[in-house]
N, C-alpha and C positions, 0 to 999 in steps of 0.2 A: 370245842375242837381245838387242836393246839397249832399255832403259828409256824409252820413247817418254812424252813431255809434250807433253800440246794446250797452246801459250800462249794460245789464247784464252778459258780455263775458268780460273778463278781454283782453287785445289789446295783452298782453305779456308773456313770461314764462321764470322761473329762468333759471336756470345755473344750480343749485341743482335740483329740479324740474323734467328736463329737463333727468340729468344723473339717478336719481331714477325711472325715468318711463322706462328708458334701462335698467337698471341693473336689474330692477326685468324681464324683459323680454327674458333677452340672462346673465343668471347666469353665473358666471365666464367669462364673458367674460372682456376685455380690453375694458373701452372705453374714448375715449377723446375726448372734446367739446369744441371748441370755439365760443364766443360770436363774430361774426364779425364785429361787428359796436355799439357791449356794450348795443344797445337797447333793447334784450330778443325778438327781433325777426326776427334776419337772422343771423342762426348757421353753422358752418363747425363742423361735428360729421364723425368718424371714428369707427369703431366699429373691434374688431378680437375677433369671436368667433369661438367654433367647430360647433355650431348650424348651422354653414353656409357651411358643409361639404358636398359636392355635390350636392349642387344649384349654379344655374346658378347664376349669377351678379342679372337679375331682381328680379329673387325668393326673393332673399337677401334681395332687398331692398324691394322688398314687403311685407317680416315679419317685416321689421323695420315697417314700414308706418300702418301695422296695429297692432303692438306696443302700436305705437302712437294713435293710434284712429281716435278720430277728432279735436285732437290737430294743424292736418296739416290746416282743414276748417280754425278755430276759432282764434288760436293764436299763430300762426306761420305761419310768412309772407315768409319766404325761409330758407331750408336746403340744404348744399353740403352736400350729404352722400358719405363714403366709406366704405365699407363690406371688413372683409377679415378674410380666413381663417388663425390659428396659425401655423408657420411654422413646419414642421416634422424634427424631429431631428433624 
């Protein structure tokens, strides 16, 4: 079976564009992003946000996936995700 590539869908996303999407969804969050393979298709993301306060880890991750919309289906192959609540002082 041939590998079919849709020409109308970009196959990668720039780190800066991924950052902008997450920063918009989680204002004031600390967001660290690493392109683990240098291909714009495999990222490790760490988000520290007060938005996650009181949410389960699953709910936190769902919030991130919701913020990314169709990106996971179209342009992002792998996402390693760590979500945290800021430490209380």
